[in-house]
C-alpha positions as CSV (number, residue, x, y, z in Angstrom):
1,M,140.8,-117.7,-45.5
2,S,138.7,-114.9,-44.0
3,D,140.4,-112.1,-42.0
4,P,139.4,-112.8,-38.3
5,S,139.1,-109.0,-37.7
6,L,136.3,-108.8,-40.2
7,L,134.2,-111.7,-38.7
8,P,131.3,-110.7,-36.4
9,L,132.0,-110.8,-32.7
10,A,128.5,-112.2,-32.2
11,S,125.6,-113.2,-34.5
12,L,122.2,-114.6,-34.8
13,Q,121.3,-116.3,-38.1
14,D,117.7,-116.9,-38.7
15,V,117.1,-117.7,-35.1
16,Q,113.8,-119.0,-33.8
17,V,112.9,-119.4,-30.1
18,R,109.6,-120.5,-28.7
19,Y,108.2,-120.6,-25.2
20,G,105.3,-123.1,-25.5
21,A,102.9,-121.6,-28.0
22,V,104.6,-118.2,-28.0
23,A,107.1,-117.4,-30.7
24,A,109.6,-115.1,-29.0
25,L,112.0,-114.9,-31.9
26,Q,110.9,-115.6,-35.5
27,G,113.8,-115.8,-37.9
28,V,116.0,-113.1,-36.3
29,S,119.4,-112.3,-37.9
30,I,121.8,-109.8,-36.2
31,A,125.6,-109.4,-36.5
32,L,127.8,-107.2,-34.3
33,Q,131.2,-106.1,-35.5
34,R,134.4,-105.2,-33.7
35,G,134.5,-101.6,-32.5
36,E,130.8,-101.2,-33.2
37,V,128.1,-99.9,-30.8
38,L,124.8,-101.5,-31.8
39,A,121.5,-100.4,-30.2
40,L,118.9,-103.2,-29.9
41,L,115.6,-101.5,-29.6
42,G,112.0,-102.7,-29.1
43,R,109.0,-102.3,-26.9
44,N,108.5,-104.5,-23.8
45,G,108.0,-108.1,-24.9
46,A,109.4,-107.5,-28.4
47,G,112.1,-110.2,-28.1
48,K,115.1,-108.2,-27.0
49,S,115.7,-110.1,-23.8
50,T,115.4,-113.4,-25.5
51,A,117.9,-112.4,-28.2
52,I,120.4,-111.4,-25.5
53,S,119.8,-114.6,-23.6
54,V,120.6,-116.6,-26.7
55,L,123.8,-114.7,-27.3
56,L,124.8,-115.1,-23.7
57,G,124.3,-118.9,-23.8
58,L,121.4,-118.7,-21.4
59,R,118.8,-120.0,-23.9
60,A,119.3,-122.5,-26.7
61,V,117.8,-121.8,-30.1
62,D,114.9,-123.9,-31.5
63,A,116.1,-123.3,-35.0
64,G,118.8,-121.2,-36.7
65,R,122.4,-120.6,-35.4
66,A,124.0,-118.4,-32.7
67,E,127.7,-117.6,-32.5
68,L,129.7,-115.8,-29.9
69,L,133.3,-114.9,-30.5
70,G,133.5,-117.7,-33.1
71,G,132.0,-120.4,-31.0
72,D,128.8,-121.7,-29.4
73,P,127.5,-119.2,-26.8
74,Q,126.7,-122.1,-24.5
75,Q,130.4,-123.1,-24.2
76,R,132.3,-121.4,-21.4
77,A,135.3,-120.7,-23.6
78,S,133.1,-118.5,-25.9
79,R,132.0,-116.4,-23.0
80,R,135.4,-115.7,-21.5
81,G,135.9,-112.7,-23.9
82,I,132.7,-110.9,-22.9
83,G,131.5,-108.4,-20.3
84,V,127.9,-108.2,-19.1
85,M,125.9,-105.6,-17.3
86,L,122.4,-106.7,-16.7
87,Q,119.4,-104.7,-15.4
88,S,119.6,-106.2,-12.0
89,T,122.7,-107.6,-10.2
90,A,123.1,-108.8,-6.6
91,L,126.5,-108.0,-5.1
92,P,127.6,-108.4,-1.5
93,P,126.7,-105.1,0.3
94,V,129.4,-105.2,2.9
95,L,132.3,-105.3,0.5
96,Q,134.0,-102.1,-0.7
97,V,133.9,-101.0,-4.3
98,G,137.6,-101.7,-4.9
99,E,137.2,-105.2,-3.3
100,L,134.3,-106.1,-5.6
101,I,136.2,-105.0,-8.7
102,D,139.3,-106.9,-7.6
103,L,137.3,-110.0,-7.0
104,A,136.0,-109.8,-10.6
105,R,139.5,-109.0,-11.9
106,A,140.8,-112.2,-10.3
107,C,138.8,-114.2,-12.8
108,Y,140.9,-113.0,-15.8
109,D,144.4,-113.7,-16.9
110,D,145.1,-110.1,-18.0
111,P,142.6,-107.8,-16.3
112,R,142.4,-104.1,-16.6
113,P,144.2,-102.3,-13.7
114,L,141.9,-101.5,-10.8
115,Q,142.6,-97.7,-11.0
116,E,141.7,-97.7,-14.7
117,C,138.4,-99.6,-14.0
118,L,137.6,-97.1,-11.3
119,A,138.4,-94.1,-13.6
120,L,136.4,-95.4,-16.5
121,A,133.3,-95.9,-14.3
122,G,133.7,-92.6,-12.4
123,L,134.4,-94.4,-9.1
124,T,137.8,-93.2,-8.1
125,D,136.5,-91.3,-5.1
126,L,134.3,-94.3,-4.0
127,A,136.9,-97.1,-4.0
128,T,136.7,-97.6,-0.2
129,R,132.9,-97.1,0.1
130,R,130.8,-100.2,1.0
131,Y,128.6,-101.2,-1.9
132,G,125.5,-101.3,0.3
133,R,126.1,-97.6,1.2
134,L,126.0,-96.5,-2.4
135,S,123.1,-94.9,-4.3
136,G,121.4,-96.9,-7.0
137,G,123.2,-94.9,-9.7
138,Q,126.5,-95.4,-8.0
139,Q,125.8,-99.2,-7.8
140,R,125.2,-99.2,-11.5
141,R,128.6,-97.7,-12.1
142,V,130.2,-100.4,-10.0
143,Q,128.4,-103.0,-12.2
144,F,129.8,-101.3,-15.3
145,A,133.3,-101.4,-13.8
146,I,133.0,-105.1,-13.2
147,A,131.7,-105.7,-16.8
148,L,134.8,-104.0,-18.3
149,C,137.5,-105.2,-15.9
150,G,138.4,-108.3,-18.0
151,R,139.2,-106.3,-21.2
152,P,136.2,-107.8,-23.0
153,Q,136.1,-108.1,-26.8
154,L,132.3,-107.7,-26.5
155,L,130.3,-105.8,-24.0
156,F,126.6,-106.4,-23.3
157,L,124.9,-103.4,-21.7
158,D,121.3,-103.8,-20.7
159,E,119.8,-100.4,-19.7
160,P,123.2,-99.3,-18.4
161,T,122.3,-95.8,-17.2
162,T,119.1,-96.4,-15.4
163,G,119.2,-94.4,-12.1
164,L,122.2,-92.2,-13.2
165,D,122.1,-88.5,-13.1
166,I,123.0,-86.5,-16.2
167,Q,126.6,-86.0,-15.3
168,A,127.2,-89.7,-14.5
169,R,125.3,-90.7,-17.6
170,Q,127.5,-88.6,-19.8
171,G,130.6,-90.0,-18.1
172,L,129.4,-93.5,-18.8
173,W,128.7,-92.6,-22.5
174,Q,132.3,-91.3,-22.8
175,A,133.7,-94.6,-21.3
176,I,131.6,-96.6,-23.8
177,R,132.9,-94.5,-26.7
178,Q,136.5,-95.1,-25.4
179,L,136.0,-98.9,-25.2
180,A,134.5,-99.0,-28.7
181,G,137.4,-96.9,-30.0
182,E,139.8,-99.6,-28.6
183,G,137.9,-102.2,-30.7
184,C,135.4,-103.5,-28.2
185,G,132.0,-104.3,-29.7
186,V,129.0,-103.1,-27.6
187,L,125.5,-104.4,-27.7
188,L,123.3,-101.8,-26.0
189,T,119.6,-102.1,-25.0
190,T,118.0,-98.9,-23.7
191,H,114.6,-97.2,-23.3
192,Y,116.4,-93.9,-23.5
193,L,116.4,-93.3,-27.2
194,E,118.6,-90.2,-26.9
195,E,121.2,-92.6,-25.4
196,A,121.0,-94.8,-28.4
197,E,121.2,-91.8,-30.7
198,A,124.3,-90.5,-28.8
199,L,126.2,-93.8,-28.9
200,A,125.1,-96.2,-31.6
201,Q,126.4,-96.5,-35.1
202,R,123.8,-99.1,-36.0
203,V,120.2,-99.6,-34.8
204,V,118.2,-102.9,-34.8
205,V,114.5,-102.7,-34.0
206,I,112.7,-105.8,-33.0
207,E,108.9,-106.1,-32.9
208,H,106.9,-109.3,-32.2
209,G,110.1,-111.4,-32.5
210,R,111.0,-110.1,-35.9
211,V,113.6,-107.5,-37.1
212,L,111.8,-104.5,-38.4
213,A,114.9,-102.4,-39.2
214,D,118.6,-102.9,-39.2
215,G,121.0,-100.2,-40.5
216,P,123.2,-97.2,-39.8
217,L,121.6,-94.7,-37.5
218,A,121.7,-91.8,-40.0
219,Q,120.0,-93.8,-42.7
220,F,117.4,-95.2,-40.3
221,R,116.6,-91.7,-39.0
222,Q,116.3,-90.2,-42.5
223,Q,114.1,-92.9,-43.9
224,L,111.6,-93.0,-41.0
225,A,111.7,-89.5,-39.5
226,P,111.7,-86.7,-42.0
227,R,112.7,-83.2,-40.7
228,R,110.2,-80.6,-39.9
229,I,110.4,-77.2,-41.6
230,R,108.4,-74.2,-40.3
231,C,108.2,-70.7,-41.9
232,R,106.0,-67.7,-42.5
233,S,105.3,-67.8,-46.3
234,E,102.4,-67.1,-48.7
235,L,103.5,-69.9,-51.0
236,D,100.6,-72.2,-52.1
237,A,100.6,-75.3,-49.8
238,A,99.2,-77.5,-52.6
239,L,102.1,-76.4,-54.9
240,V,104.8,-77.0,-52.2
241,R,103.3,-80.5,-51.6
242,T,104.4,-81.4,-55.2
243,W,108.1,-80.6,-54.6
244,P,110.6,-83.5,-54.5
245,G,111.3,-84.6,-50.9
246,V,108.2,-83.0,-49.4
247,R,106.0,-85.6,-47.7
248,E,103.4,-83.4,-46.0
249,V,102.4,-79.7,-45.9
250,Q,100.0,-78.0,-43.5
251,R,99.1,-74.3,-43.4
252,D,98.2,-72.5,-40.2
253,G,97.3,-68.9,-41.1
254,L,100.5,-67.4,-42.5
255,R,102.6,-70.3,-41.4
256,L,103.7,-73.4,-43.4
257,Q,104.7,-76.6,-41.7
258,L,106.4,-79.2,-43.9
259,L,107.8,-82.7,-43.4
260,A,110.6,-83.3,-45.8
261,E,113.7,-85.5,-46.4
262,P,116.2,-84.6,-47.7
263,A,115.4,-81.2,-46.2
264,E,118.2,-79.1,-47.6
265,P,116.9,-78.8,-51.2
266,V,113.4,-78.0,-49.9
267,V,114.8,-75.2,-47.7
268,A,116.8,-73.8,-50.7
269,R,113.7,-73.8,-52.9
270,L,111.6,-72.1,-50.2
271,L,114.1,-69.3,-50.0
272,A,114.3,-69.1,-53.8
273,E,110.5,-69.1,-54.4
274,D,109.6,-66.7,-51.7
275,P,112.0,-63.8,-51.1
276,D,109.8,-62.6,-48.3
277,L,110.0,-65.8,-46.4
278,Q,110.4,-65.3,-42.6
279,E,110.9,-67.2,-39.4
280,L,112.5,-70.3,-41.0
281,E,113.0,-73.2,-38.6
282,V,114.3,-76.7,-39.3
283,H,114.1,-79.4,-36.7
284,G,115.8,-82.8,-37.2
285,G,113.8,-85.9,-37.1
286,G,115.2,-87.9,-34.1
287,L,115.5,-91.5,-33.4
288,A,112.5,-91.3,-31.1
289,D,110.3,-90.2,-34.0
290,A,111.7,-92.9,-36.2
291,F,111.1,-95.6,-33.6
292,V,107.5,-94.5,-33.0
293,E,106.8,-94.4,-36.7
294,L,108.3,-97.8,-37.3
295,T,106.5,-99.6,-34.5
296,R,103.2,-97.8,-35.3
297,E,103.4,-99.2,-38.8
298,A,104.2,-102.7,-37.5
299,A,101.2,-102.6,-35.1
């Protein structure tokens, strides 16, 4: 018998969804494990929202299979172990922050204590403030507190830090890391690619309803976004272009600019081949570069 702790918290298996003549999902397979933060990325209209709707039981599949906590996402019992923070949420503006969270806590048998919810969302000083008097960023933090108050096994976060300032965003990131460390799985959608880079262990990219990439963040970044190396050197650019790991070389006067991955052996060879090399810089290829490259190739 399989170990339950090793089974996915949620999965899509070759899922297809159509809206009339439009194929929103075309054979999508995704699995989210316990304690994992997975970033689901894609341009507008790529199919992210449809995939989440299926996992939340809001949309049935036309083909394939969806599972949520071992059951059918459209069954209420399967949804009791999740927390959800959507892009837009309507809450009573006249209620206080603490009252709203307590109302949500009353839906669960073993909710997280109110003070803990407030602390995780950075709301301790706003517990008695009316929701309608909060800024947009503060309201997002209330929605986050409500999403986590039931001790979810799986947390869906759809653009969670929209409207938050830098300090509040970093506080939310820390809370997400804490929840993942406790074993909660997190499915994150965001247009802030630096947010996905800061939080996710795995990245799934969807384009035109298909999965373009699915893998660990580090592997994804290395394969698609080689690092940039800049230096002052008289080495022949055509010769450097033949070195293992070098993908592109350009010369601008006395400067060489390279794209290389892995970069470390290339840097070592530059230093060995040119004792007079100066102004060496290495810039890591980020997730944003990888995402742009991948979606450009797909287009």
